[in-house]
N, CA, C and O of each residue as an XYZ file, in Angstrom:
944
protein
N      28.145     36.734     20.381
C      26.719     36.379     20.119
C      26.903     34.767     20.813
O      26.075     34.488     21.681
N      27.695     33.961     20.550
C      27.676     32.663     20.944
C      27.432     32.969     22.063
O      26.299     32.675     22.445
N      28.273     33.606     22.961
C      28.004     33.126     24.885
C      26.008     33.763     25.006
O      25.103     33.301     25.701
N      25.987     35.169     23.815
C      24.881     35.476     24.674
C      24.109     34.092     23.974
O      23.849     33.142     24.712
N      23.852     34.055     22.883
C      22.595     32.560     22.481
C      22.832     31.524     23.832
O      21.914     31.239     24.601
N      24.400     30.956     23.992
C      24.072     30.343     25.147
C      23.255     30.908     26.422
O      22.147     30.528     26.801
N      23.915     31.716     26.879
C      22.434     32.334     28.073
C      21.371     32.225     27.869
O      20.728     31.725     28.792
N      20.426     32.694     26.323
C      19.348     32.201     26.203
C      18.870     31.027     26.185
O      17.922     30.590     26.837
N      19.412     30.594     25.566
C      19.080     29.067     25.529
C      19.355     28.166     26.763
O      19.163     26.957     26.637
N      19.691     28.554     27.679
C      19.889     28.088     29.070
C      18.258     28.718     29.305
O      17.291     27.990     29.082
N      18.128     29.810     29.666
C      17.346     30.373     30.165
C      15.736     29.913     29.790
O      14.766     30.126     30.518
N      15.714     29.231     28.470
C      15.238     28.689     27.984
C      14.363     27.692     28.562
O      13.196     27.717     28.955
N      15.620     26.457     28.475
C      15.545     25.753     29.063
C      14.943     25.579     30.310
O      13.866     24.984     30.279
N      15.444     26.019     31.632
C      15.241     26.447     33.047
C      13.889     26.189     32.576
O      13.404     25.058     32.609
N      13.113     27.465     32.029
C      11.481     27.925     32.431
C      10.753     26.314     31.690
O       9.761     25.777     32.183
N      11.472     25.777     30.494
C      10.464     24.512     30.362
C      10.426     24.063     31.247
O       9.317     24.175     31.770
N      11.596     23.171     32.177
C      11.928     22.637     32.753
C      11.083     22.577     33.942
O      10.525     21.570     34.377
N      11.041     23.914     34.485
C      10.772     24.877     35.536
C       8.716     23.989     34.919
O       8.171     23.056     35.509
N       8.171     24.703     33.730
C       6.855     24.318     33.554
C       6.750     22.711     33.391
O       5.695     22.256     33.831
N       7.586     21.835     32.879
C       7.693     20.823     32.861
C       7.548     19.590     34.009
O       7.238     18.413     33.830
N       7.867     20.255     35.167
C       7.560     20.274     36.521
C       6.318     20.178     37.022
O       5.651     19.152     37.160
N       5.964     21.553     37.353
C       4.425     22.194     37.280
C       3.317     21.247     36.777
O       2.532     20.667     37.526
N       3.332     21.154     35.532
C       2.551     20.283     35.127
C       2.349     18.811     35.569
O       1.338     18.192     35.898
N       3.638     18.465     35.467
C       3.397     17.022     35.964
C       3.210     16.814     37.404
O       2.801     15.699     37.730
N       3.519     18.019     38.692
C       3.209     17.772     39.790
C       1.459     18.587     39.787
O       0.898     18.658     40.880
N       1.054     18.895     39.098
C      -0.548     18.810     39.035
C      -1.058     17.763     38.255
O      -2.213     17.486     38.577
N      -0.625     17.118     37.388
C      -1.069     16.142     37.243
C      -1.175     14.955     38.444
O      -2.313     14.484     38.458
N      -0.514     14.509     39.194
C      -0.236     13.985     40.389
C      -1.618     14.323     41.156
O      -2.368     13.525     41.718
N      -1.742     15.624     41.035
C      -2.837     16.149     42.085
C      -4.175     15.763     41.411
O      -5.088     15.340     42.121
N      -4.345     15.898     39.985
C      -5.069     15.616     39.803
C      -5.781     14.045     40.136
O      -6.694     13.582     40.819
N      -4.980     13.688     39.410
C      -4.943     11.592     39.750
C      -5.486     11.370     41.461
O      -6.320     10.572     41.889
N      -4.904     12.098     41.990
C      -4.959     11.863     43.633
C      -7.289     12.973     43.793
O      -8.309     12.796     44.459
N      -6.933     13.690     42.970
C      -8.171     13.952     43.625
C      -9.340     13.792     43.112
O     -10.394     14.061     43.687
N      -9.208     13.272     41.814
C     -10.302     12.574     41.385
C     -10.642     11.063     41.858
O     -11.805     10.775     42.140
N      -9.686     10.181     41.932
C      -9.726      8.919     43.007
C     -10.540      9.440     44.284
O     -11.569      8.840     44.592
N     -10.117     10.522     45.024
C     -10.859     10.438     45.997
C     -12.252     11.159     45.750
O     -13.142     11.083     46.597
N     -12.414     11.868     44.549
C     -13.842     12.668     44.885
C     -14.396     12.383     43.645
O     -15.606     12.610     43.637
N     -13.810     11.833     42.252
C     -14.605     12.244     41.366
C     -14.096     13.185     40.357
O     -13.322     14.127     40.527
N     -14.859     12.626     38.896
C     -14.182     13.735     37.856
C     -15.322     15.267     37.601
O     -15.130     16.236     36.866
N     -16.388     14.996     38.444
C     -16.948     16.130     38.434
C     -16.554     17.301     39.485
O     -16.935     17.338     40.654
N     -15.608     18.376     38.761
C     -14.712     19.467     39.514
C     -16.421     20.651     40.472
O     -16.259     21.562     41.284
N     -17.754     20.140     39.954
C     -19.307     20.339     40.516
C     -18.663     19.908     42.446
O     -18.132     20.276     43.494
N     -19.159     19.096     41.820
C     -18.977     18.504     43.433
C     -17.638     17.756     44.038
O     -17.598     17.005     45.013
N     -16.359     18.245     43.034
C     -14.893     17.725     43.888
C     -14.310     19.164     44.256
O     -13.591     19.825     43.507
N     -14.676     19.493     45.358
C     -13.854     20.983     45.415
C     -12.875     20.590     45.714
O     -12.488     21.440     46.516
N     -11.783     19.513     45.614
C     -10.437     19.044     45.836
C      -9.914     19.103     44.274
O      -8.738     19.429     44.113
N     -10.640     18.835     43.221
C     -10.558     18.981     42.081
C     -10.588     20.589     41.555
O      -9.800     21.335     40.974
N     -11.661     20.664     41.980
C     -11.864     22.489     41.893
C     -10.860     23.168     42.155
O     -10.805     24.198     41.484
N      -9.789     22.975     43.069
C      -8.776     23.488     43.570
C      -7.933     23.584     42.545
O      -7.756     24.654     41.961
N      -7.312     22.450     42.212
C      -6.331     21.959     41.563
C      -6.341     22.532     40.177
O      -5.356     22.951     39.568
N      -7.798     22.490     39.689
C      -8.039     22.678     38.200
C      -8.005     24.515     38.429
O      -9.223     24.462     38.258
N      -7.794     25.692     38.601
C      -7.683     26.861     39.288
C      -6.159     26.838     38.899
O      -5.682     27.583     38.042
N      -5.400     25.850     39.660
C      -4.131     26.023     40.257
C      -3.477     25.683     38.529
O      -2.400     26.133     38.139
N      -4.190     25.011     37.874
C      -3.441     24.305     36.759
C      -3.510     25.619     35.638
O      -2.580     25.971     34.912
N      -4.587     26.107     35.695
C      -5.064     27.359     34.800
C      -4.046     28.401     35.453
O      -4.085     29.377     34.703
N      -3.227     28.638     36.407
C      -2.360     30.089     37.019
C      -1.343     29.868     36.714
O      -0.413     30.663     36.849
N      -1.209     28.233     36.007
C       0.413     28.174     35.361
C       0.286     27.850     34.042
O       0.979     26.970     33.532
N      -0.471     28.430     33.485
C      -0.697     27.619     32.031
C      -0.938     26.678     31.074
O      -0.913     26.681     29.844
N      -1.352     25.287     32.537
C      -1.631     24.230     32.209
C      -2.571     24.621     30.669
O      -2.981     25.781     30.628
N      -2.873     23.827     29.591
C      -3.595     24.138     28.376
C      -4.787     23.068     28.805
O      -4.694     22.082     29.535
N      -5.897     23.580     28.127
C      -7.145     23.016     28.510
C      -7.563     21.590     28.280
O      -8.603     21.012     28.597
N      -6.576     21.201     27.700
C      -6.950     19.713     26.862
C      -6.142     18.704     27.924
O      -6.465     17.590     28.337
N      -5.023     19.488     28.191
C      -4.407     18.903     28.497
C      -5.054     18.123     30.510
O      -4.833     17.112     31.176
N      -6.003     19.606     30.682
C      -6.047     18.996     32.228
C      -7.201     18.290     31.858
O      -7.750     17.603     32.720
N      -7.710     18.346     30.611
C      -9.479     17.576     30.661
C      -8.909     15.638     30.527
O      -9.389     14.572     30.913
N      -7.667     16.058     29.764
C      -7.229     14.472     29.415
C      -6.492     13.839     30.845
O      -6.334     12.669     31.192
N      -6.142     15.039     31.466
C      -5.277     13.980     33.024
C      -6.352     13.436     33.957
O      -6.222     12.402     34.612
N      -7.777     14.483     33.961
C      -8.934     13.790     34.577
C      -9.307     12.499     33.862
O      -9.307     11.395     34.408
N      -9.637     12.745     32.543
C     -10.384     11.407     31.743
C      -9.273     10.210     32.105
O      -9.612      9.091     32.490
N      -7.970     10.612     31.926
C      -7.339      9.224     32.567
C      -6.839      8.824     33.845
O      -6.147      7.856     34.161
N      -7.301      9.714     34.488
C      -7.319      9.621     36.213
C      -7.611      8.302     36.404
O      -6.846      7.546     37.002
N      -9.071      7.837     35.761
C     -10.028      6.684     36.389
C      -9.474      5.095     35.437
O      -9.916      3.946     35.446
N      -8.610      5.595     34.876
C      -8.002      4.524     33.376
C      -7.186      3.435     34.490
O      -6.377      3.922     35.280
N      -7.415      2.168     34.492
C      -6.970      0.891     35.023
C      -5.128      0.988     35.418
O      -4.528      0.642     36.435
N      -4.629      1.605     34.135
C      -3.553      1.482     34.266
C      -3.153      2.864     35.065
O      -2.129      2.675     35.721
N      -3.592      3.998     35.178
C      -2.915      5.017     36.057
C      -2.728      4.747     37.511
O      -3.492      4.422     38.420
N      -1.279      5.025     37.407
C      -1.160      5.259     38.856
C      -1.751      5.679     39.693
O      -2.321      6.763     39.569
N      -1.837      4.594     41.381
C      -2.214      5.349     42.466
C      -0.833      5.756     43.439
O       0.098      5.203     44.024
N      -1.516      7.416     43.116
C      -0.502      8.151     44.149
C      -0.804      7.872     45.436
O      -1.814      7.230     45.725
N       0.267      8.447     46.567
C      -0.016      8.426     47.878
C       1.158      9.739     48.227
O       2.379      9.767     48.073
N      -0.147     11.128     48.942
C       0.573     11.741     50.052
C       1.690     11.097     50.563
O       1.440      9.941     50.904
N       3.011     11.503     50.758
C       3.544     11.316     52.262
C       4.581     12.587     52.414
O       4.957     13.099     51.360
N       5.016     13.070     53.520
C       5.542     14.015     53.980
C       6.789     12.951     54.513
O       6.731     11.882     55.121
N       7.892     13.727     54.010
C       9.282     13.466     55.195
C       9.876     14.962     55.401
O       9.598     15.914     54.672
N      10.805     15.005     56.601
C      10.973     15.574     57.319
C      12.472     15.442     57.973
O      12.919     14.444     58.537
N      13.033     16.499     57.794
C      14.289     16.457     58.139
C      15.413     17.676     58.109
O      14.708     18.684     58.051
N      16.739     18.087     58.119
C      17.415     19.374     58.625
C      18.240     19.637     56.954
O      18.598     18.618     56.363
N      18.386     20.432     56.568
C      19.174     21.147     55.280
C      20.284     21.519     56.383
O      20.051     21.431     57.588
N      21.370     21.892     55.915
C      23.097     22.117     56.332
C      22.546     24.117     57.146
O      21.990     25.176     56.857
N      23.111     23.536     58.009
C      23.129     25.190     59.245
C      22.007     24.861     59.920
O      21.726     25.782     60.687
N      20.940     23.623     60.011
C      20.420     23.892     61.049
C      19.256     24.386     60.735
O      18.565     25.005     61.545
N      18.862     24.121     59.303
C      17.085     24.786     58.924
C      16.370     23.463     58.735
O      16.958     22.453     58.348
N      15.162     23.505     59.005
C      14.207     22.868     58.987
C      13.329     22.094     57.603
O      12.418     22.764     57.116
N      13.542     21.073     57.157
C      12.775     21.079     55.799
C      11.525     20.222     55.945
O      11.291     19.585     56.972
N      10.738     20.233     54.887
C       9.355     19.313     54.767
C       9.055     19.200     53.488
O       8.697     20.213     52.886
N       9.116     18.298     53.002
C       9.180     17.646     52.117
C       7.896     16.907     51.443
O       7.535     15.784     51.795
N       7.174     17.762     50.312
C       5.878     16.899     50.362
C       5.963     16.208     49.061
O       6.481     16.770     48.096
N       5.252     14.460     48.958
C       5.352     14.048     48.291
C       4.191     13.477     47.309
O       3.050     13.823     47.612
N       4.327     12.732     46.292
C       3.407     12.014     45.674
C       3.986     11.021     44.970
O       4.637     10.995     43.926
N       3.581     10.113     45.836
C       4.441      8.581     44.809
C       3.371      7.234     45.049
O       2.644      6.953     46.002
N       3.641      6.499     43.650
C       3.510      5.527     43.522
C       4.613      4.031     44.092
O       4.205      2.870     44.143
N       5.689      4.383     44.372
C       6.238      3.439     45.244
C       7.058      4.292     46.286
O       7.932      5.067     45.895
N       6.770      4.138     47.563
C       7.649      4.622     48.130
C       8.750      4.329     49.156
O       8.917      5.004     50.172
N       9.640      3.044     48.733
C      10.805      2.369     48.229
C      11.258      3.467     47.730
O      11.701      4.361     48.452
N      11.212      3.549     46.459
C      12.184      4.625     45.667
C      12.022      5.876     45.968
O      12.791      6.701     45.475
N      10.900      6.313     46.915
C      11.034      8.138     47.027
C      11.763      8.020     48.057
O      12.879      8.538     48.083
N      11.265      7.310     49.108
C      12.101      7.155     50.861
C      13.867      7.544     50.568
O      14.466      8.384     51.239
N      14.407      6.864     49.606
C      15.541      6.212     49.327
C      16.146      7.358     48.538
O      17.298      7.783     48.627
N      15.112      7.809     47.706
C      15.809      9.196     46.806
C      16.202     10.559     48.169
O      17.190     11.179     48.563
N      14.368     10.447     48.563
C      15.231     12.036     49.424
C      16.111     11.790     50.113
O      17.076     12.545     49.994
N      16.221     10.698     51.107
C      17.147     10.312     51.797
C      18.493     10.751     51.036
O      19.149     11.465     51.795
N      18.962     10.618     50.122
C      20.229     10.558     48.858
C      20.117     11.732     48.657
O      21.148     12.299     49.020
N      19.134     12.649     48.120
C      19.191     13.661     48.183
C      19.339     14.466     49.472
O      20.176     15.367     49.424
N      18.749     14.319     50.485
C      19.744     15.261     51.878
C      21.179     14.805     51.985
O      22.068     15.637     52.173
N      21.458     13.435     51.865
C      22.753     13.322     52.465
C      23.983     13.924     51.406
O      25.154     14.193     51.672
N      23.123     14.037     49.903
C      24.270     14.493     49.353
C      24.493     16.227     49.459
O      25.539     16.862     49.322
N      23.008     16.757     49.774
C      23.167     18.069     50.165
C      23.136     18.306     51.178
O      22.362     19.185     51.558
N      24.192     17.445     52.327
C      24.605     17.959     53.489
C      23.795     18.160     54.761
O      24.170     18.541     55.870
N      22.364     17.741     54.239
C      21.319     17.261     55.392
C      21.534     16.370     55.762
O      22.551     15.692     55.621
N      20.055     16.060     56.662
C      19.832     14.871     57.235
C      18.476     14.366     57.802
O      18.025     14.782     58.869
N      17.794     13.352     56.947
C      16.578     12.855     57.066
C      16.022     12.372     58.043
O      16.289     11.183     58.220
N      14.895     13.131     59.235
C      14.682     12.613     59.603
C      13.501     10.993     59.985
O      13.399      9.944     59.348
N      12.816     11.441     61.232
C      11.811     10.759     61.299
C      10.493     11.391     61.396
O      10.459     12.596     61.646
N       9.273     10.663     61.214
C       8.229     11.645     60.931
C       8.048     12.289     62.779
O       8.031     11.607     63.804
N       7.946     13.666     62.646
C       7.333     14.023     63.799
C       8.890     15.077     64.367
O       9.039     15.798     65.354
N      10.072     14.632     62.928
C      10.843     15.217     63.963
C      10.963     17.356     63.748
O      11.227     18.190     64.615
N      10.682     17.530     62.458
C      10.346     18.942     62.378
C       9.069     19.339     62.400
O       8.833     20.393     62.989
N       7.941     18.591     61.764
C       6.178     19.172     61.477
C       6.667     20.044     63.005
O       7.204     21.134     62.811
N       6.567     19.784     63.855
C       6.353     20.416     64.833
C       6.376     21.989     64.764
O       5.458     22.728     65.119
N       7.843     22.445     64.136
C       7.942     23.588     64.000
C       7.044     25.129     62.808
O       7.176     26.339     62.624
N       6.010     23.748     62.225
C       4.798     24.153     61.275
C       4.036     24.230     61.865
O       3.703     23.738     62.943
N       3.522     25.104     60.978
C       2.183     25.470     60.726
C       1.609     25.132     59.776
O       2.232     25.363     58.740
N       0.072     24.380     59.574
C      -0.353     24.195     57.750
C      -1.351     25.282     57.880
O      -1.995     25.720     58.834
N      -1.283     25.548     56.762
C      -2.492     26.922     56.234
C      -2.604     27.135     55.006
O      -1.800     27.604     54.201
N      -3.531     26.808     54.900
C      -4.760     27.673     53.585
C      -4.208     28.446     53.385
O      -3.870     29.139     54.344
N      -3.662     28.912     51.729
C      -3.372     30.234     51.152
C      -3.666     30.222     49.817
O      -3.053     29.572     48.969
N      -4.885     31.153     49.571
C      -5.319     31.487     47.937
C      -4.897     33.297     47.786
O      -4.812     34.285     48.515
N      -4.769     33.023     46.733
C      -3.757     34.396     45.846
C      -5.425     34.854     44.807
O      -6.207     34.125     44.197
N      -5.400     36.298     45.014
C      -6.896     36.429     44.357
C      -6.101     37.402     43.979
O      -5.028     37.623     44.539
N      -6.652     38.228     42.771
C      -6.153     39.307     42.073
C      -7.018     40.339     42.403
O      -8.237     40.171     42.389
N      -6.442     41.499     42.727
C      -7.178     42.386     43.683
C      -8.270     43.343     42.457
O      -9.334     43.820     42.852
N      -7.876     43.483     41.208
C      -8.759     43.932     40.824
C     -10.274     43.859     41.195
O     -10.821     42.774     41.393
N     -10.929     45.048     41.283
C     -12.382     44.958     42.158
C     -12.956     44.828     43.550
O     -13.996     45.097     44.150
N     -11.607     44.209     43.804
C     -11.738     44.145     45.674
C     -10.828     44.894     46.388
O      -9.618     45.114     46.317
N     -12.042     45.333     47.326
C     -11.416     46.159     48.750
C     -11.356     45.351     49.910
O     -12.302     44.852     50.518
N      -9.596     45.239     50.264
C      -9.492     44.257     51.033
C      -9.883     44.985     52.839
O      -9.696     44.406     53.909
N     -10.301     46.011     52.673
C     -10.942     46.071     54.228
C     -12.210     45.630     54.230
O     -12.568     45.245     55.343
N     -13.150     45.533     53.247
C     -14.442     45.302     53.311
C     -14.115     43.506     52.944
O     -15.028     42.746     53.266
N     -12.728     42.808     52.229
C     -12.721     41.541     52.299
C     -12.461     40.790     53.063
O     -12.752     39.594     53.059
N     -11.454     41.799     54.387
C     -11.728     41.243     55.955
C     -12.196     41.229     56.911
O     -11.840     40.528     57.859
N     -13.143     42.032     56.892
C     -14.633     42.017     57.555
C     -15.597     41.154     57.304
O     -16.499     41.059     58.136
N     -15.637     40.015     55.644
C     -16.367     39.609     55.597
C     -15.875     38.120     55.584
O     -16.683     37.251     55.910
N     -14.717     37.805     55.261
C     -13.542     36.663     55.911
C     -13.422     36.168     57.042
O     -13.135     34.991     57.261
N     -13.642     37.067     57.913
C     -13.354     36.888     59.145
C     -14.146     35.378     59.682
O     -13.393     34.488     60.077
N     -15.266     35.186     59.685
C     -16.325     34.183     60.025
C     -16.255     32.884     58.935
O     -16.973     31.895     58.791
N     -14.968     33.400     58.194
C     -15.432     31.776     58.002
C     -13.094     31.932     57.573
O     -12.439     32.449     56.668
N     -12.866     31.427     58.394
C     -11.142     31.224     59.173
C     -10.258     31.685     58.817
O      -9.126     31.220     58.691
N     -10.948     33.394     58.446
C      -9.668     34.066     57.653
C      -8.662     34.640     59.120
O      -9.058     35.506     59.900
N      -7.428     33.975     59.217
C      -6.033     34.296     59.645
C      -5.552     35.366     59.657
O      -5.464     36.038     60.685
N      -4.984     35.885     58.070
C      -4.546     36.777     57.991
C      -4.312     37.403     56.594
O      -3.712     36.771     55.725
N      -4.745     38.528     56.406
C      -4.698     39.022     54.638
C      -4.169     40.281     54.577
O      -4.563     41.319     55.110
N      -2.629     39.938     53.412
C      -1.522     40.661     52.630
C      -1.832     40.940     51.193
O      -2.930     40.965     50.638
N      -0.194     41.221     50.526
C      -0.051     41.319     49.846
C       1.055     39.970     49.465
O       1.634     39.343     50.352
N       1.200     39.694     48.089
C       2.979     39.505     47.574
C       3.287     40.203     47.125
O       2.626     41.222     46.922
N       4.709     39.969     46.654
C       5.559     41.237     46.214
C       4.399     41.415     44.439
O       4.207     42.628     44.356
N       3.973     40.998     43.703
C       3.083     41.365     43.102
C       2.155     42.240     43.209
O       1.927     43.066     42.325
N       1.534     42.166     44.262
C       0.184     42.857     44.522
C      -0.746     42.392     44.704
O      -1.674     43.085     45.118
N      -0.934     40.897     44.459
C      -2.185     39.978     44.375
C      -2.062     39.860     46.163
O      -1.141     39.939     46.976
N      -3.701     39.604     46.230
C      -4.075     39.429     47.727
C      -3.534     38.351     48.221
O      -3.183     37.480     47.425
N      -3.392     38.206     49.252
C      -3.219     36.981     49.365
C      -3.917     36.200     51.228
O      -3.661     36.680     52.332
N      -4.462     35.413     51.044
C      -5.369     35.472     52.105
C      -5.128     34.031     52.765
O      -5.166     33.108     51.950
N      -4.898     33.695     54.034
C      -4.469     32.508     54.706
C      -5.668     32.171     55.781
O      -6.368     33.088     56.213
N      -5.796     31.294     56.043
C      -6.627     30.432     56.834
C      -5.950     29.174     57.626
O      -4.770     28.889     57.420
N      -6.799     28.400     58.589
C      -5.910     27.393     59.273
C      -6.411     26.334     58.225
O      -7.229     26.524     57.324
N      -5.638     24.999     58.588
C      -5.792     23.979     58.119
C      -7.160     23.618     57.762
O      -7.500     23.293     56.624
N      -8.058     23.697     58.945
C      -9.063     23.417     58.958
C     -10.270     24.202     58.576
O     -11.388     23.812     58.912
N     -10.166     24.827     58.181
C     -10.817     26.080     57.743
C     -10.608     26.217     56.185
O     -11.586     26.733     55.644
N      -9.406     25.828     55.182
C      -9.328     25.358     54.156
C     -10.756     25.419     52.810
O     -10.762     26.071     51.765
N     -11.752     24.551     53.322
C     -13.082     24.007     52.406
C     -13.967     25.189     52.739
O     -14.596     25.696     51.810
N     -14.089     25.696     53.984
C     -14.665     26.585     54.116
C     -14.872     28.032     53.797
O     -15.893     28.720     53.817
N     -13.327     28.378     53.424
C     -13.050     29.380     52.946
C     -12.863     29.625     51.322
O     -12.692     30.605     50.598
N     -12.959     28.517     51.188
C     -12.921     28.172     49.787
C     -14.501     28.193     48.864
O     -14.800     28.208     47.670
N     -15.171     28.184     50.016
C     -16.667     27.834     49.539
C     -16.957     29.554     49.396
O     -17.268     30.329     48.491
N     -16.634     29.636     50.949
C     -16.864     31.353     50.831
C     -16.661     32.627     49.828
O     -17.353     33.632     49.670
N     -15.269     32.137     49.121
C     -15.130     33.117     48.343
C     -15.419     32.824     47.146
O     -15.191     33.736     46.351
N     -16.068     31.374     46.486
C     -16.780     31.198     45.664
C     -18.345     31.789     45.677
O     -18.888     32.442     44.786
N     -18.828     31.422     46.779
C     -20.111     32.482     46.820
C     -20.273     34.096     47.012
O     -21.164     34.866     47.371
N     -19.086     34.168     46.630
C     -19.272     35.248     46.414
C     -18.295     35.880     45.005
O     -17.876     36.980     44.644
N     -18.259     34.840     44.638
C     -17.755     35.284     43.162
C     -16.623     35.709     42.955
O     -16.282     36.659     42.250
N     -15.717     34.687     43.852
C     -14.205     35.517     43.725
C     -13.462     33.696     43.184
O     -13.387     32.572     43.682
N     -13.102     34.316     42.039
C     -12.278     32.697     41.449
C     -10.867     32.648     42.009
O     -10.106     33.320     41.313
N     -10.347     32.134     42.922
C      -8.297     32.430     43.269
C      -7.457     32.286     42.340
O      -7.870     31.375     41.622
N      -6.551     32.667     41.981
C      -5.701     33.253     41.123
C      -4.668     31.094     41.505
O      -4.046     30.175     40.972
N      -4.991     31.364     42.193
C      -4.098     29.585     43.107
C      -5.066     29.571     44.760
O      -5.839     30.417     45.208
N      -4.572     28.134     45.389
C      -5.128     28.063     46.384
C      -4.203     26.715     47.119
O      -4.153     25.698     46.427
N      -3.755     26.693     47.964
C      -2.683     26.180     48.323
C      -2.496     25.495     49.412
O      -2.005     26.325     50.177
N      -2.582     24.427     50.012
C      -1.989     24.133     51.156
C      -0.612     24.141     52.045
O      -0.252     23.026     52.422
N       0.283     25.359     52.463
C       1.340     25.387     52.731
C       1.584     25.616     54.465
O       1.018     26.259     55.349
N       2.965     24.539     54.358
C       3.608     24.525     55.610
C       4.297     25.997     56.090
O       5.309     26.450     55.556
N       3.651     26.585     57.068
C       4.503     27.568     57.449
C       4.919     28.259     58.688
O       4.153     28.610     59.585
N       6.504     28.461     58.653
C       7.182     27.844     60.055
C       6.686     28.881     61.458
O       6.240     29.983     61.139
N       6.725     28.694     62.319
C       6.121     29.298     63.687
C       7.173     30.136     64.009
O       7.065     31.246     64.529
N       8.537     29.388     63.579
C       9.879     30.526     63.712
C      11.255     30.421     62.829
O      11.640     29.331     62.407
N      11.684     31.157     62.679
C      12.724     31.116     61.340
C      14.217     31.135     62.062
O      14.546     31.378     63.223
N      14.964     30.786     60.908
C      16.466     30.541     61.308
C      16.760     31.684     60.329
O      16.174     31.934     59.276
N      18.170     32.560     61.106
C      19.050     33.467     60.196
C      20.031     33.009     59.933
O      20.893     32.473     60.630
N      19.944     33.231     58.706
C      21.863     32.341     57.815
C      22.444     33.656     57.479
O      21.882     34.751     57.462
N      23.995     33.274     57.145
C      24.716     34.820     56.325
C      23.827     33.532     54.584
O      23.331     32.414     54.445
N      24.254     35.057     53.519
C      24.534     34.486     52.137
C      25.078     33.301     51.977
O      24.388     32.564     51.274
N      25.946     32.892     52.323
C      27.241     32.045     51.861
C      25.843     30.497     52.856
O      25.169     29.573     52.400
N      25.988     30.849     53.751
C      24.963     29.461     53.962
C      23.604     29.587     53.275
O      23.277     28.652     52.544
N      22.776     30.614     53.413
C      22.095     30.240     52.320
C      21.506     29.340     51.196
O      20.458     28.766     50.898
N      22.924     29.565     50.685
C      23.129     28.958     49.617
C      22.762     28.251     49.603
O      21.757     27.859     49.010
N      24.300     27.202     51.105
C      23.923     25.440     50.847
C      22.650     25.159     50.810
O      22.284     24.198     50.132
N      21.865     25.811     51.412
C      20.422     25.292     52.060
C      19.643     25.084     50.527
O      18.970     24.121     50.161
N      19.983     26.342     49.774
C      19.252     26.513     48.654
C      19.936     25.829     47.126
O      19.409     26.076     46.041
N      20.949     25.110     47.237
C      21.319     24.072     46.903
C      21.060     22.712     46.965
O      21.304     21.876     46.096
N      20.452     22.516     48.257
C      19.836     21.013     49.024
C      18.722     21.045     48.165
O      18.508     20.142     47.356
N      17.864     22.220     48.319
C      16.524     22.286     48.326
C      16.145     22.175     46.949
O      15.328     21.348     46.546
N      16.928     23.277     45.996
C      16.862     22.778     44.100
C      17.382     20.722     44.172
O      16.902     19.890     43.402
N      18.088     20.505     44.931
C      18.657     19.041     44.197
C      17.238     18.137     44.647
O      16.983     17.101     44.033
N      16.222     18.686     45.922
C      15.437     17.476     46.452
C      13.902     18.142     45.351
O      13.051     17.281     45.125
N      13.713     19.148     44.926
C      12.864     19.687     44.139
C      13.312     18.930     42.786
O      12.471     18.054     42.584
N      13.871     18.922     42.216
C      14.114     18.200     41.229
C      14.120     16.809     40.785
O      14.361     16.312     39.685
N      13.703     16.160     42.228
C      13.173     14.340     42.129
C      11.673     14.328     41.550
O      11.205     15.352     42.047
N      10.824     13.834     40.903
C      10.280     13.499     40.296
C       8.917     13.410     41.239
O       7.939     14.128     41.029
N       8.978     12.568     42.155
C       8.183     12.425     42.968
C       7.757     13.429     44.462
O       7.046     13.296     45.458
N       8.668     14.448     43.885
C       8.687     15.844     45.153
C       7.755     16.735     44.753
O       7.997     17.216     43.646
N       6.438     17.246     45.459
C       5.748     18.024     44.590
C       5.735     19.669     45.475
O       5.417     20.812     45.146
N       6.132     19.183     46.417
C       6.567     20.786     47.127
C       7.596     20.887     48.185
O       7.812     19.787     48.693
N       8.268     21.807     48.659
C       9.524     21.585     49.820
C       9.122     23.038     50.557
O       8.602     23.914     49.866
N       9.379     23.264     51.980
C       9.028     24.001     52.725
C      10.407     24.251     53.550
O      11.310     23.421     53.653
N      10.398     25.292     54.005
C      11.545     25.496     55.309
C      11.544     26.493     56.205
O      10.482     27.106     56.320
N      12.439     26.814     56.859
C      11.699     27.572     58.172
C      13.102     28.530     58.268
O      13.479     29.046     59.320
N      14.017     28.709     56.557
C      15.030     29.647     56.668
C      13.982     31.064     56.539
O      12.868     31.163     56.024
N      14.919     32.178     57.295
C      14.529     33.610     57.049
C      14.448     33.981     55.746
O      14.136     35.135     55.450
């Protein structure tokens, strides 16, 4: 029983850490959105998007409202979104999206994570050309006809429509069409489960399971950093 309890406890703490990281990430995104466009989600589409994502990860409503209110406070940190590029082991390209109030600290930490994980932090532009930035919207399939939806969204920048492993509808558009697609979905009365800007690789690298494990260990190390928001890679 003792061993079973330890496994369950470990799983519980892992879930808590993951949830805490998600809440922290969204909290920073709220600060950035509010400082750019104000506290009213009706007139701030960036904030509206982040609030949808907060609900998708079960962030409590009072915590969302508190984060919005506190974002305009004098003592609230100003976060800059900074993209770092480099390579993980076995030639896998990595993009690290951060939100930081101290770029000197962040770049030092990210470089350390790369070095300890067997990777190399590169200069701006060193791997970003291997990716394209897309808007990605996840929708609940109930009440939606994918064929009709595809036709309706083509004029708003739809690049691809498919499903994820859980059966949710995934709508993908170019980065420049993100706002237009968000508005189109809203006008159709469709509230996305989540909407993100993601870096999708144009080509991928095939690895053995052992090599892939090396890459995942480095990615996990990077993701645990408090300043890191997202990590993207071109591993198949």
